[in-house]
N, C-alpha and C positions, 0 to 999 in steps of 0.2 A: 834597492828598498823593494822594488815590487819583485824581484826575483826572488829576495828572501821571504817575502809573504806567500809567494806562491809556493814555494818550498814547504813553508811551515802548513800552508793548508793540505798539500799533499800528503804531507807525514802525518798528518792529523788524522785523515780518513782510516779507520780500521780495515784491515783486510778482509775481503768476503770470507765467510767460513765456507770450509769445504764439504760438500753434500756427501752425508753418511750414506745414502741410500739413492741408487740412480734406477728409474723404471727400465731406461735403454739397455741397462747392464743386468737386469734379473730377468726380464720377460723373455720368454723363449722366441717369440715372434720378433719383438724390439732388437733384438740381438742380432737377427739374421736380415734387417733391414726390409722385412715382410709386412704386411699390413696387419696390424695387432687389433684382435677383438676386444670388446670390453671386459674387464676384468679375468673371471676365468672362463670366459667364451672364445674360443679361437675364431678367427676370421675364416670365413669359406673358402677363400682364394689360398690362402696360408694353408690350411689342411688339405686342400685339393692338390698343391705342389707336393705335399708331403706324402699324400696317397700313390700320387703319380712315381715319387721315389721309391716307395716301397713296392710298388708293382716292377719296378725296373730291378731293383736288389733281389726279386724273386725270379722274376722271369730270364734275366740275364744269364746267371749260371745255369739254368735249365735248359736255355738253348744253347750254349755252348757244349753241355755234355748231353745233349738229346742224342747221340749216336751211340751212347754207352747202354749197356745192359739196364741198370737201374733209371738212365736218363731216360731211355725211350719210354719207360713207365710214368715218370713223373711228368714228361712234357706230354704226355697224351691225356693224362688226368686234369692238365692245366690248361689244355688247348682244344681237344676233341670235343665229341659228344654236341655236336652243333655249335660249337663256340661258347655255348652257355657257360663253362667255367670261367671265360675270361669275362664275362660281366659279373658273375659273382664274386671272382677276385677284385676287381675294378672297386664295385661298392665296400668290399670287406676292407681293403686298404684305405679307402677314404675314411670309413669308420674308425678304424683302428689310428689313423691319423689324427683325427679330432680329438679321439680319448686321451691320446698319448700326450699331445699339444696342451690340452686341458690339465692333464696332471702335472706336468710343469709349470703352467701357469698358476696352479693352487699353491705351489711348493712358492712360486716367487710373490704371491699375494700375501703369503704370511710372512715373509720379512718386514712387511710393515709393523707388525706387531713388535718390533724390536726397537722402534722409535718412540722414546719417552719423553713426552713433553710436558709431564706434570710432575713437580716435585714430590719428595719423598714426605716432605711435611704434611702431617695430616691437618694442619691449621690452613692449609694454602685452599684457596678456592678459586674458582673462575667467576669474573663479574664482567659487567658492561664494560668497566674501565680498561681491563686487561685482556679482553677475549681477543683483540685483534693482534695483541702482542705474541698470544699463543699460537695464532695463526702464522705469524711472520716466523717464529721460532721452528714450527714444521716446516715451512717453505724453505726456511734457510739449511736446513738439514735433509731435506728431501727432492730430488730432481724429478719432477715429474709428478707431483702429488695427486693430480687427477687421474693418473693411472692406476692406482691403489684403492681398492673398495673402501676400505677402513680409514685410510686418512683422507679420501675424498670427502665421506661421510662426516667425519670429525669436522673438518674445516669448512664445508658449507654451513653445518649448523651452528659453529661458531661466529660465522659472518652474520649470523640471523639474532644473534643474542639481544642486541641492541634494539631489537623490534617486538621483543616478546614481553608478557607483563608477568609471567610467571613459570617456575620451573617446570610444571606440568606440560608447559607449550614445548619445551626443548625434549622432553620425553616423547611427546608425540611427533614432532618432525623426526626424530630417530627412528620412530617405529613406521612412519610413513615411507621413509627413505629405505628402510630395511625391506619392508613389502614389496616396495617397486624393485629392489634390486634382485630379490629371489623371484619374483617373476622374470627378470630378464635371464637369470640363470637358468631357470626353468626352459625359457625359451631357446637357449642353446643346446639341449637335448633333442629339438625337433627332428633334426635333419638326421642324428644317429639312429632314432625311433624310427624315422622312415625309412632308413637303409635296413633296420633290421626287419622290416616288414617286407620289403622288396627284395632280400635275398633269397628267403624260401620261395617267394612267388616266382622267381626265376628257376628255382630248382624245379617247382612243379610244372613251367612251361616247358623245361625240358622232357619231364615225365610226359606230358601231352604229346610233344613231337615224336619221342622214343616210340610210345605205345602206338601212336597213328603209323609209324614207319613200320613196326614189326607187324601191326594188322595187315598192312597192305601187303607186306612181302610173305605173310601167312597165306593170305587170300591168293597170291600167286602160286604158292605150292600146292593149295587145293584144287587150284584150276588146271595146274600142267597134267597133260595126258601123255603117257607112252613113257615116261620118265623113269628111268632105272633109280635104284636104292641109293646110288651114290650120287647121283645128280640132286633128289630130294634132299639128302643129308646135307649136302652144299647150301641148298636153298634154306633149310632150316637154321643152318650156322648163322646166316645173314638175318634171319628173323630174331635170332638171340641177340644179334648184335644190336637191334633196335631195343630190345629190353634192357640191354646194358645202358644205353643212352639214359632211358626212363629212369632208373634205380641210382645211377651214378651221379646224375644231376641233382636229383632229391637228396641223396645224402652229403654231398658237399654243401648244398644249400643250408639244409638243416643245421649240420655242424658249424658252420660259418656263424649263422644267426646265432647258435647257442653261445658260442665263444664270445662274441660281441656283447651280447647281453649281460653274461657274467661281469664282463670288464667294466660295462655301464655301470651295472648296480654295485660294484666295490667302489668306483670312481665315485657316484653320486653320494655314497657315505661320506667319503672325503669333502665333498663339496658341502654336504649338509654341515659336518663338523666345522668347516670353515665359517658358514655363516652363522652358526650358534657362537663361535669364538668371537665374531665380529660384534655381537649383540651382546656379549659378556663386556668386552674391552670398553665399548662406549658407555655401558650403564657404569662401570667401575670408575673409569676416567671422565666423564663428561657429565653424566645425569646427577651422580653423587657429588659431585664437586660444584657443580653451578649453584650461585648464590645472586638471585634477581632479587632487587628493592626497588620500591618506586620512585625514590627519590636519588637513585644513584646515577651520574652521569659524568 
């Protein structure tokens, strides 16, 4: 008899619903078992590893073919000129890694919009009595709800429905969370903006070093006495080499900073569109459907 009761109890338990969305499967950092930043902001450690991998991808072929005719030129522009290009490439690769990972994280965050927790019935509404049921429905369909900005915002507000006295409080809570998350997203661009500033500065440092070297060599040419034309010409060639360092490093730094800045500008627009869509979804599915009355418990 006991065995029959245990079997009946076991069979009466409904199977756990299969998650329709898993954060670990869509987030680029989580899929690689790397530290994952909040929402669309990559973790600095993950982006650093990505930048190092990108540098290896660039420098490894250049090193292998450095003795060829074209390879010599490429290797020189990647490593010569007082090693300034190596630093420029490092910060450039790190910046690109941050922006590329961020672009994939934006795509992953948008997948949360596919989770529909509100019925199509226009008469259905969210109240104190069913708010937690909606939260449980979301959590049964999504694994890692806290990793998705939209769903994390929705569930945190729904949990507070029992503590509010009017619908306006819900709207204020959503607005407050949206403002805080936007500030958090803005903070994710600080590192890239710092690199965009540092990259051309490195180029200008190369300019200073090159000009200093050129001026020093030119002073040696002017101070040489009894030198023939061939010797003077050879020394002037070394002077031009210093000018080469000055202008090449500046050019590399400016081009790299310009490219990264354009990439950041386009990606920032995508980030802003995502934030606007989050606000729109919360307004459509939460604020417009919440009904709070004083005697409902």
